[in-house]
C-alpha positions as CSV (number, residue, x, y, z in Angstrom):
1,M,-0.4,0.2,-0.4
2,Q,1.4,3.5,-0.7
3,Q,2.2,5.7,1.9
4,N,-1.1,7.7,3.1
5,A,-3.1,5.3,0.5
6,V,-6.5,4.4,1.9
7,K,-7.6,0.7,1.2
8,T,-11.4,0.5,0.1
9,W,-13.2,-2.3,-0.9
10,G,-12.4,-2.1,-4.5
11,G,-8.9,-1.1,-4.4
12,E,-6.4,1.6,-2.7
13,L,-7.0,5.4,-3.6
14,P,-4.5,8.1,-3.4
15,A,-4.5,10.3,-0.2
16,S,-5.3,12.9,-2.4
17,D,-8.5,11.4,-3.6
18,T,-10.1,9.5,-0.4
19,S,-11.0,13.2,1.2
20,S,-12.3,16.9,0.5
21,S,-10.3,19.9,0.9
22,Q,-12.7,20.1,4.3
23,G,-11.5,17.1,5.2
24,S,-14.5,15.2,5.8
25,S,-14.7,11.7,6.2
26,F,-17.9,11.4,3.4
27,G,-15.1,11.7,0.8
28,P,-13.7,7.8,0.9
29,A,-17.5,6.5,0.9
30,I,-18.6,8.6,-1.4
31,A,-15.4,7.5,-3.7
32,E,-16.6,4.2,-3.4
33,L,-20.5,4.2,-4.3
34,I,-18.9,6.3,-7.5
35,R,-16.5,3.5,-7.9
36,G,-19.0,0.8,-7.7
37,C,-20.8,2.1,-10.6
38,S,-18.4,1.0,-13.6
39,Q,-17.4,-2.1,-11.3
40,E,-21.4,-2.7,-11.5
41,A,-21.3,-2.5,-15.9
42,I,-18.1,-4.8,-15.5
43,Q,-20.3,-7.4,-13.5
44,L,-23.1,-7.0,-15.4
45,K,-20.9,-8.3,-18.5
46,N,-19.1,-10.9,-16.8
47,W,-22.5,-12.1,-15.8
48,N,-22.2,-15.5,-16.3
49,I,-26.3,-16.5,-17.8
50,D,-24.8,-20.1,-18.6
51,S,-24.5,-21.0,-15.0
52,I,-28.4,-19.5,-14.4
53,A,-29.6,-21.9,-17.3
54,L,-27.8,-25.3,-16.0
55,V,-29.1,-24.2,-12.7
56,V,-32.8,-23.6,-13.8
57,G,-33.2,-25.6,-16.6
58,P,-35.4,-23.6,-18.7
59,D,-37.8,-24.8,-21.4
60,A,-38.0,-22.8,-24.6
61,V,-40.5,-20.1,-22.9
62,R,-38.3,-19.5,-19.8
63,Q,-35.0,-19.7,-22.1
64,N,-36.2,-17.1,-24.5
65,A,-36.9,-15.0,-21.3
66,L,-33.5,-15.4,-20.1
67,D,-31.8,-15.0,-23.7
68,K,-33.8,-11.6,-23.3
69,V,-31.9,-11.4,-19.4
70,R,-28.6,-11.7,-20.9
71,N,-29.6,-9.0,-23.7
72,A,-30.4,-6.4,-21.2
73,S,-27.8,-7.4,-18.7
74,I,-25.6,-6.4,-21.8
75,E,-27.5,-3.3,-22.8
76,T,-27.0,-2.4,-18.9
77,A,-23.7,-3.0,-18.8
78,D,-23.2,-0.3,-21.6
79,I,-25.4,2.0,-19.6
80,L,-23.7,2.0,-16.9
81,A,-20.4,1.8,-18.7
82,A,-20.7,5.2,-20.9
83,T,-23.0,7.6,-18.0
84,C,-20.6,6.4,-14.9
85,P,-18.1,9.0,-13.5
86,K,-14.8,8.4,-15.2
87,K,-13.2,9.7,-12.3
88,I,-13.4,10.3,-8.4
89,P,-13.2,14.2,-8.2
90,V,-11.1,15.0,-5.3
91,A,-13.7,18.3,-3.9
92,L,-16.2,17.0,-2.2
93,T,-18.8,18.9,-3.4
94,A,-17.8,17.6,-6.9
95,R,-18.1,14.2,-5.6
96,F,-21.9,14.6,-4.8
97,D,-22.4,15.9,-8.2
98,A,-20.5,12.5,-9.8
99,L,-22.3,10.8,-7.0
100,K,-25.4,11.8,-8.3
101,Q,-24.5,10.6,-11.4
102,A,-23.6,7.5,-10.7
103,V,-27.5,7.2,-9.0
104,D,-28.7,8.3,-12.1
105,A,-26.7,6.0,-14.3
106,F,-27.9,3.0,-12.2
107,I,-31.6,4.1,-12.2
108,T,-31.4,4.3,-16.0
109,G,-29.6,0.7,-15.7
110,L,-31.9,-0.8,-13.9
111,D,-34.9,0.4,-15.9
112,A,-33.3,-0.9,-18.7
113,L,-33.1,-4.6,-17.0
114,R,-35.9,-4.6,-14.8
115,P,-38.6,-6.1,-17.3
116,A,-36.7,-8.8,-18.8
117,M,-35.9,-10.0,-15.0
118,E,-39.9,-9.5,-14.4
119,T,-40.8,-11.7,-17.3
120,F,-38.0,-14.5,-16.0
């Protein structure tokens, strides 16, 4: 671990990225939430739908629904990859804006995924 770095769930952040100029303890938590947006895009791209099919053993109708889940998860991953913040701002107020962008990306992505999940 780098000197003055902070260990987080998603890895390590340099000390300059972990706190705001006001010294708030919210900075690292907000950074982790922002980072989670892009990480979720990666997870959705790697979602193992074939494993679900093996467990469920779907008939033709459920297989069609599962295929829609696969396509929707890829679409959602693309939405998140395109709209999640790419950088974590240093200033706390800018982090709030980036967090709002990440939450909005999640809502948009979930809205795309929900119909397929509900039919499955």
